[in-house]
N, C-alpha and C positions, 0 to 999 in steps of 0.2 A: 532220097533225103527227106527228113521230116522237117516240118516248119513249126516254129515255136513263137508264140506271141510274147514279146517283152515290153516293158514300159517304154513309152516314147519320150522324147525330150521336148520340152516346151519351145526351145529355141532353135532346134534344127532336126531334120529327119535325114538319116543316112541309110541308104538302101544297099549300097555295094561295099564290100570289104576291101581290106588292104591287099588282098590277093590280086585284085584288078588294078589297084593304084598303089603299089608297094612303096613308093618313095616320096610322093608329093602330097602333103597334107592338104594343100589348096585344092588339088584335083579331087581328093576324097570328099571334101566339104561341098564341092559343087554338084555332087551326085545327090540331089535332094528330091524329095517328093513334092508335088505341087500343092500339098495340103497347106491351108492357110496358117499363118504364124499364130493366129490368135485363137485356135481351137485345140482342145486336147485330142490326142489321137494315139494310135499304137502302130508299131511297125513289125514286120516279119523278118526274121533272120533265118537263114538256112543252116542247119546244124547236121553234120554228118553222123552216120551210125558209129563212127570210130570212138565217140565219147563213151559208148557202152562197154567197149572192150579194151580201152587204153590202160596199160599198166603204169605203175608209178615210174618204172625205169624209162618207159617210152615218153612219159610226160616230162621227166627231167631232161631226157635227150633233146626234146623239142625246144626246151628253154636254153640249156647251156651248150648244146652242140659239141663242137670240138674240144671245149674246155673240160669235158668229162675226163679226158685222159691226163691232162696236165694239172688241172686244179679241180679235182672232183668236188661236187657240192656236198655240203654237210647236211645230214639228216638226223632226225630225232624220232624215236619210236618207243612208246610205253603204253601200258594198259591202265584202265581206271579213269578217275575223274581228274582232269588237268588241274583244277583248282585245289586239289588235295594232294597232288604229286610232290614228292620230295625234290629238293633242288638237284640232286644227282640225276633224276630222271630226265632233266632237260639237257644233259651233256650231249653235245652233237658229235657224230662220228662221220668220217668221209665215206661217201658212197663207193662200195666195192661190188664187183660182180656177184659175190656171195652174200651181200647184205640182205638181211631178212626184214621185210616191212609188211607184217601180217595185216590182212584186211580188217581184223577185229581189234586193232590198236589205234591210238592217236598217232598219226604219222605227219611229220612236218619236214620242211626243208628250208635252208637259209637262202634268202634272195641274193646274197653276195657270196663270192668265193674269196678264199684266203690263202696267203703264201704259207709254204711249209717252213717250220722253224728248223734250226740247225739239227735238232734231234730227229727230224723227219716227221714230226707230228704236225697236224693242222688244228690249230685252236681258233675258236671264234672270238678273236680279240681285235680291238681297233688297230693295234700296232701291226697286225698281220693282214689288214685289209688289202684285197687285190682289186676287185671290181664288183660293181653292182650290175646285175643282169636284168632285173625286173623290179617293178614296184607293185604293191598290192594294196587294195582298198578293202576294208573289212566292214561287216555289218551293213552291207547294202540291202535295202529293203526293210531293215530294222531301224537302227539308229540313224542311218543315212538314207535319204529318199533316193530311190532308183532314178528319178528324173533328174537328179543333180549330176549324174555321170554323162558327160557329153562326148565321150569317145567309146566306140565299140571295143570291148576288152579282148585280150589275147586268150584269156580263159575265164571261165565263170564256174565256181564250185558252190553248190548249196551245202552249207555247213550246219544248218539247223532249219527247221520249218520256216520258210519265208525269208531266211537270211543267207546272204551270199558273200563270197570273196571274189573280187574282180582283180585280175592280174593283167599287167601291161608289160610286154617284153621289150627291152631296149634294142634298137637296131644295132647299136654299138655299145658294148659294156662300158659303164662309166667308171673310170679308174681314179678319178680325183675324189678322194675321200671327203674333203670339205664340201665340194659341190654336191656329192651324194647326200651328205648330211642336210645341206640347205634344201635339196629337193624334197627330202622326207619331211622336214619342218614346214615347208610350204604346203604339203599335202595335209598336215595336221592343222595348220592355220586356216585352211579352207574347209575344215570340219568334215573331211572325207575319211578320217580314221581316228582312232583313239590316240591320246598323247603318248601312250606306251609304245607306239609304233616308231618313235624317233630313233635314228641311228641305224645305218645299213648293216652294221656288224651284228646287231641283236635281233633284227626283224626275222621272224619265222612265218612261213605260210603253210597252210594245210595241203597235203597231197590228196589227190582225188580218190585213191583207194584207201579208205581209212574210216574211222568212226569219230564222232564227237562225244567223248565220254562225259561231258557236262550234263547230259540228259539221261533220264531213266525211263525206258531203256535207251541205250546209246543210239544216237542218230547216225545212220549210214550216209557218209558224204557222197555227193553225186556231182560228177563233171557234166554240166549242162551245156557248156560251149567250149570249143577247143579250136583255135585258129593260130597255130604257132608261126605262120607266115605274116601274121598281123603284128608288125613291129613298129616302134616309134622312136624317133630321136628325142633327146631330152627336151628340145624346144617345142616339138610337136605335143609332148605331154603337158608342158607348161601352158601352151596356148589352148590345147584341147580341153583341159580341166580348169582353165582360167585361174592358174596359180599365180600368186603374188610373191615373186622371189625377192623383191626389195625388202619386204618386212619379214621374210622367213629367216629362221636361224638366229643364233645369238650374236653374230658379229655386227649385224646392222639393225640396231633398234630404231624404231620409228619415233621421232620426237613428237611430243604432244603438241608442240607449237604448230605442227601441220594441221592438227585438228582444232585446237583451241589456242589461237595465238594471243589471246588475252584472257585474263582471269574473269571469273563470273562476277562481274562488278556488283557489289552490294548484295551478293547472294551467298549461297552455301559454298564454302571452299572445298568441301569433301565431295558433294554430289553436284555435278554439272548436268542439268537436264539435257535430253536430246533436243536438237533443233526443232522449232515449231513447224518448220516447213522443210521438206527434203531439199538439200542444197543442189542436188543434181537437177531436179525439176526447176528450181529457181534459176540456175544457170542456163538451162535449155530455153526457158521463157525469155531471159534477158537477151539471148542470141536469136530469138524468133525461130527456134527449132522445135518448140512444143506445139502439138496439134490438139490432142484430146485424150482423156482417160478411156481405157478399154475395159475397166473392171478387174477385180482380183489383183490389183497392184501392177497392172500392165498399162503402158502409155504409148500411144501412137505419136511418133516424132519424125522429124526430118533428119535424114542421115547427114552428119557433118561433112561427109565426103560424097554428097549427092552428085557432084560434078563428074564423078567416075562412073555413075550409073549409065547403062545403055539408054541413049536418048535423053539422059538427064531426068528420067521419071522419078517423082518424089512419092514413093510408096514402100510398103513392106519393110518398115523399120520400127523397132520397138525398144523401149527401156523397161526393165523390170525392177520394181522396188525390192529392197532387202526382205528376205523371208527365211523361214526355216530351211528351205531348199537352197536359196542363194543368200549367203550371209552378207555379201557386199552389194548384191544386186546383179542385174544382167543386162546385156545389150546384144541385139541381133539385127543384122541387116540381111535380107534374103536375096540380095543382088550378088553378082558374081564375085565381088571383093569381100563378101561377108566373112569368109574364113580368115581374112587378113586383119580385121579390126575386132578387138574385144573390148570388154568393159574398161580394162586398163587404158586403152587408147582413148575411149570416150572421156574418161576422167581427166586424162592429161590435156585433152583438147579443151575441156571446160575449166581447167585449173581447179579441180576439186580433189582433195586428198582422199585416200582410201578410208581413213578413220572417219572423216565426215560423211562419206557415202554410206557407211554402215548404219547411220541413223540410230545410234545408241547413246544412252547417257554415259557419263564418265564418272567413275569413282576413283578418287585420289587417296592413296595410302599415306595419310599424314600422321606422324608419330603423336601419341597422346590422344588420338581421336577415335579409338577403337569402337567406342559405343556408338558414335555417329556413323562410322563406316558400316557396322553391322545393321544399324537401323536403315541406312540407305539401301543396303543390299536387300533387306526384307521388303522395302517399299517397291523396289524394281521387280522383285519376284512376284509381288501381288499384282503389278500392272500387266504382267504377261497373260493373265487369265488362264494359266496352266498350273499354277501352284496354289495350294490351299492349306489350311490347318485342320486337323482332325484328331481329336483325342490327345492333344499335346504334341503331336508330331507334324512335320511338314510332309505333305502328300501331293501326289499328282494323279490324274486320271489317265490310265493307259490301257491299250488294247493288245492282248497277246496275239502276235502275228500268226501263230499256229492254230489256236483254238478260236480266235476272234472274240474271245471273252473280254469284256470291258470290266475293269476292276480299279479299285483305289490302291495305289502303291505308295508305301512310305518311302521317303527319299533319305538314303543313308548320308552320312557326313561326307564320304568321298564323292558320291553322286551330286551332292550339293555344290561341290567345287565346280563341277562341269556346268551345272545349271547357272551358277553365278557368272561363269565365263561367257555364257550366252546372252545375258541380259545387260551387260555393261562393258565398256572399255575400261580396263583397270590400269592405273598409272602409278608409278613411284618416281620420286625425284632422283635424278642422276647427277651427283655433284660434279663428276668429271665433264659431263656434257652441259652442265648448268641448265638443265631443262627437264621437263617431265617426259618419261619414256614408258612405253607400253609394257605390261607384265601380266603374269597370270594371277588369278585370285589366290590369296594366301589361305592355306589350310586352317590356320588358327582362327581366321574370321569365320570360315564355314563351320568349324566346330563350335564356336561360341554361339552362332545362330542356331545350330542344330540342338544345342543343349539348353536353349532358352526355355524358361518356364511358361512364357506367354508370347503371343505374336500379335501385336496391336494392329498390324497392317494386313496380314493375310486373311482373306475371307474364310469363314467357317464352312466346311463341307459336311453337311449332316448325312448325306448318303447319295446313292445312285438310284435312278428309276428308269426302267426300260420301256415305259409307256406313259402317256399323259396321266397326271396325278391330281388329287384333290388338295386344295389349299385349306388351311384351318377354317375358313369361312364357308367351305363347301363348294366354292367355285372350282372350275377345272382349268388347270394349267396345261396347255398343249404345246408349249414352246420348248424345244430342245435346248440344251446347254445349261449354264449355271443360272439359277434363280436366287438372287440375293435375299429376298424376304424369307424364303423357306430354307435356304441353304442346300437345296437339292440340285443335283446335276442330271439333266435329262439326256439319256443316251437312246434316242429313237428318231425315226423319221416321221414327222408330223403327218405327212400325206398318207401314211399307212392306216391312220385311225379316223373314224367318222362317228362322232358322238353328237346327237342333236343338242342344240343350245338349251332348249327347254322341253325335254322329252315328256310325253304323256304316259298315263298308266298303261294304255293299250300298247304303246311302244315298249314299255317295260315287260309286259306280258309276252310280246313277240320275241324280245331279246332273251327272256327266260326260256322260251321254247327252243331257241337256238342252242343254249348251253345244255338244257336238259337232254336234248337229242344226242349229245356226246356221251351220255351215261348209259345209253341203251345196251352197250356191250358188257356192262357190269351187272352182277346180281347182288343186290343189297339185302341185308337181313331184315330191314324195316324201312318204312317211308322216311323216318327221321334220319336214317343213315344216308339215303339219297339226298335229302335236304342238306345234310352236313357236307356232302361232297360238293354241292352247289355253293355252299358257304365258303368252302376252301378255295374254290375258284375266285369268288369275289375277294376273299382275303388276299390271295396271291396278287391280284391286280392293284389293290389299294394299300398293301402293307406299308409302302413308304410313307403313306399319309396317316398311319395309325400309330399312336404312341405305344400301345400295347396290343398284342393279339395272342390268343391261345395257340398251342401246338396242335397239329392234327396227326392222329395215329391211326393207321390202317391195319385192321385186325381181321384175320380169317382163320377158319378151323384147319386148313391144310394148305400145302404148297400149290403154286400155279393158280391161285384164286384171283389174281389180277391186282395184288397189292402194289407191287413195284410199278406196274404199268399205270395205275391210277396216280401214283406219286409223280411219275413223269408227265402225265397229262396235266396235273395241277401245276407242276413246275413250269410248263409251257406258258401258263398265264402270267407268270412272274418274270420270265426271261426267255429270250429266243435261244439261249444256249442250253445244252444238255447239262444236267446236274452231275456232280461227282459225289456219290454217297460216302459218308464217313462211318467208321465203326463207333458204336456207342461206347463212350468212355467208361473205364472200369471203376474210377473213383473221382472224387471232386477235384483233386489237383490236376489230373489229366483233363478233366472237363473244362476247367478254368483256362488252361493253356490253349486248348483247342478252340474254345469260343473266342478268346481274345484275338488269336491269330486270324481266325476266319472273319470275325466282325470288323476288324480293322480294314479288311478289303472291301467292305460293304457288299457282301453277296446278296443276291435276291433270295436265295433259298439255302438252307442247311438241312441235309437229309441224313437220317440214321436209318439205314436199310437193313431188313432181315434181322431184327433183334432176336436173340436167343433167350433173353430173360426179360423180366418186367421192366417197365420204364420207371426206374427208381429216381427219387427226387434229389439229385445232386444239387447242392446249394447254389452253384454257379448257374446251372440250367434254370432253376427256379427264379433266380434273379433276372436272367435274360428274358424270361417270359412275363414278368410282372413289373419290371423297371425299364425305363426308357434308356438308361445308360448303365454300363458296368465298368468298373475300374480294376486294373491289375498291371503287373509289370510285364513288359514285352520281352520275350526271349531274345537274347543277343543285343539288347539295347538297355542301357542303364537309365531308363526313363519309365515312369508310370503313365499309362495311357488310359483315357476314358473314352470308350467307344459307344456308338449308338447301336441299339439292339434291334433296329427295324429290319429284320429278316424274317422270312417265313420258315418256321420249323416244321419238318415232316418226319415221320418215322413209320415203320411197318414191322409186322412180325406175326407169327402163327400162335394163336392162343396166348398171347402176352399183351399186357397193356399197362396203363398208368396205375401207380399205387401211391398210397399215402398223400403227400402234398401235391403230387403231380395230377391227382384226379381232378382238381378244380382248375388246373392249368391246361388241360388237354381235352380236345374234342375227339372222340373215337368214332371211326367210320367202320362199321362191320360189314364185311363181304361174306356171302355164303353161296357158292355156286350150286350147292345142292346135288352134286353128282360125285361118283366115286373117283373119277380121274379127270379133274378139271383141265389138265394139260391137253386132253384129247378133244376139247371143244372146238367148234368152228365158229368163225366170227364173220359178220356181215361187212365190217370195215376193218380189215387186218392192218391197214396202214393209217389208223386213226391219228396217231401221234404226229406222223409226218404231215398229214392233212392239216392238223391244227397249227403246226409250225409254219406251214406254207401260207396259211390264211390267218395268221396270228392276229393281225390288225382287226379283222372282222370279229373274232371271238372276244378279244379284250374290249373292243368297243361295245359289244353287247353287255358285258359285265358293268362297264361304266354307265351305260344307258340305264340299267336297272337302278343303280345307286343315285344317279342324278335325277331320275324321275321321282324317286322317293323324296329327295331334297326339294325339288320343285313343287311337290305336293304338300310342302310344309311339314315334312317329317311326321307323318301319322304314326302313332304308337299303338301297338297291340299288346294287351296285357300278357305278361310272361314273368317267370321267375327271374329276379335280377342276378347278374353274374358279376361279383365284385371285381374291380380293377379294369374290366373290359367294357366299359360303358360306350366308348366310341366304336369299338368293334361290334358291340351289340346293335348299335344304330345302323351301321353301314352293311353289316354282313349277316345280321339275324333279323332285325326288324323289317328290312327290305323283303326278305323271303316270307315272313309272316304276313306282310302287307299283300303279298301275291298268293295268299292262301296255301303256302307250303307248310310242312311240318316243322316243328321247332328244331333247328340244327344243333342246339345245345342240350338236347334231351340226354345224351350219353354222359354229359358232364355231371348232371344231378344223379343219374343212375350209378355212375362210377363212384361218386362220393358216398352213396348209400351202400354200395357193395365193397367199399374199401376194406381189405383184410384187417388193417390196423383198427379201423372203426369197429369192426365186428369183434375183434379180440378185446378192445377196450370196453365195449358194451358188456361182454361176458364177465370181465373182471369186475366192473362196477356192480353188476347184479350179484355176483358171488360174494364180494366184500360186504355189500349191504346186507346180504342174507346171513353172513357170519358175525359181523360187527355192528350192523346198523349204522348210525351216524357217529359212533364213538371214535375218537382219535385212535389211530393205530400206527405202529412202526413197521418197517419192512421185516424186522426179525420176528415180530408177532405173526405176520402173515406166513413166513417160512415155518415157524413152529407149528401153527395151526395145520399147515399142509402135511408136515411130518407126523404130527400126533394123530391126525385124522379127527373124527368126531362126527356128530350128526350132520348130515347134509353137506359135508366138506368135500365130496367127490368132485363137484363142479369146480370149486376153487382150486383143488389140486390139479385138475386137467389144464385149466387156463394158465396157472402159474408155471407148470412144467412146460407148456408151449412157449411161454415168454422167456423163462430163465432156467430151464432144466439142463443139467449136464450129468456126466457119469457119476459125480459125487453127490448128487441130489439137487438142491436148489442153489443157484449162484445168486447170493443176496445182492452183490454189487450190480450185476446185470439187471436184476429185478428193480432195484432202486433207480438205476439210470432210466429204465423204460418208463417207470411211473413219473419221473421228472419230465421226461420227454413228452408225455401225454397229459400232464397236469393242466387243468382248466378247460380241456376239450369236452364239449357237451355231447353226450350220446344218450338218447332216450330220456332226456330231461334230468340227467345226473352228470356230475363231474367230480373229479378228485381235486381237493384244495389242500394246500399246506397249512398246518396249524402252527402259528408262530408263538414263541415264548413259552413253549410247553416243556420240552426236554432238549438235551444236547443233540440227539439224533433227530433226523427228519421225521416228522409225524404228520399223518394224512388222515383225512376223513371224507366221507361222501356227503355231498350237498345236493339237494334237489332244486331244480330251477324251472322257471316258466319261460320257455323260449319265445322270443318275439322275432318276427320277420321284418318289421318296419323299423327304420332308424328313428329313435326319439331323441329327446334332449339328453337322455342318459344312454350312452352307447352300450352299457352292460345289461345283460338280461337280469330280470328280477330273481333274487335268490331267496328261496323259502327253506328255512331251517326247521326241522321237526321240533315242536314245542316240548316233546318229551325227551329231547337230546340232553343227556347229562353232561354238564360242564365240569371239567377237572381244573 
């Protein structure tokens, strides 16, 4: 047998299975570990090797047993993504000996069996309900915390990474359809599965030999635990899962009077705030049963049935406040009668209603008050500390259970209904009962809140940071969680980072040596390229604190030069997760959609790997690199979102780089291994990336130490060329390195602007036009005619015009005119093209000479010098 560690339960530890105690739940519960109630722990369960070879037929035989012959279970099998499957794909068929359930399909079975109709067919309809044989809990480990499940399951199937289905086989099939409905509704009310799980006749569970087609590639389901002899009576399931059958199902609505027996006197009749003090704790204190708080919502109390304890000892009893795991709260006594008393019994003893014990506010659905209802809902969402607004959308911070990546997730209208159900008790007035009764949040209220243009109560989430970050005043924020002044949400462990409060220059030098040592495995073309790599590391660390930052492009003359690896190394300074590179978009529309979708999630890094063409200046990408925000319509949502652009942009490619407007927005890091076959090189630290990720706190702290030391030294400035838009980045990620006597990391930006092909072409055109026309006004057709007719010294003009607008029919005048408009006013070698107004109907241009100035004066425009011998027309 193999042993597997599964999450333990805070309230009880069960070591032995129902195979040892098949009939008596009380005996099962008494088999407990001596682990103290108030410590987190794990338990071991023995799982046989049969789970690896169990077929679907054997699995169903273990659940349904003899019923397979008289009332065969219904199964469903189809390929593809279940969310996109046609309705007909969900048609169930009775299991027969020759039924095919291929392992590469989505395979399901009905938890209930059904009577045959007169025609002999078996249809999954309520009128044909025969018996419920098992119940199933879904999304355990994902939406439902595993610690919430207080009974060992009969089976456990992993249906996606970190998500499980737990099944509980009934000792005797439940033939009462109404009771089966109520049981399922109680499971839903306990937040143990989605509302769609209601109704035994419609509930399907996954088979162990199957795939989950919702994922790409499909996830292979895995039976992790199989104990068909572990069966429960209905009452054992109710007690074991702490289900509240009184408020479950539609027949018995809980009256609001139990929770709020009088109106909110003088207050809001729509929103009734939650009690200032927990009524359970108040009642315990009034009966002298309360002892002391234990932290994390746990309280040491005297058991109300202490007289039944052996020797009357007053210990090992606790009350748990409501939480995401326990919606109503919890009660546990570790003495021998502990399995007989649940929270329900404690509440009855204290005369506290279930609604009051939930410690939730109440929203009443009063006709004509929809605006106040929606406002109350938003206020309660804001109080949870789990919901925010970002770019005009309601969002939450979530962690993918598979990749462990933390991201910002927008909340859909349907998901908002579920969120609202968790923050309040919703009530509507029942005229027949003449009282307020509990109900679900209404979809229309959720939709109105979702479609709102502004959210006055939800805090603004500007982004995520995976390490301590700099506030606008240069101070370091090392606390994780949401920081209201900056709107940043820290997702990190503070103890992993160690940054001196006031670091000295020597500490900055030592920190720089730590970072520089990481680059010894790479061969840079120049010292400025190595400095640019160091600057990229600093930028990755402080990017959440920078309103703007340039892109970093890694270029090499051939493959296997280390471009992608250096990208991954830089990424490790921004996030502990591996990046997922994207393909560089082909056009601006594709670029806009990609950037909006990515930036809405607040990623640390956006990587375009292995470019096959130059880094062209898509308008959306240029905006993302020079503006703090960008706006656009989100796919699938009829809303326009404004997203923060604080992500690090990286790209790489062989012999390609930024062109045109991208040259000033991109720092290029040139690698040159200087050998014929770079892939054959050997390295001193082949596991460098893994080493950095394992000690990420040390390296990130080194980067922050450098920047903080520069700030503490009162921000000494080294003379260098200014880089428009990126002043804050220049301070933190350029001046810091210049202060430590490193080469200018932005050298490639100025070299790129000087080597820009568009700049070179424009310079040639300006010289050629000036040589042919001087400063006289000229139209596009005049230029084309001069090229076609030729003439003295017209060869250079012909070559450059053909490069710009040549086609098989000669010179494309429209293309030439567009190109001139596109570059009008740009100064190259002290010349520029300007449009002459009021001269002719067609656009007319002329060359002007200018005196370029580098410092900004009272007049932002460079001085224009027009030749005195220019003839005016």
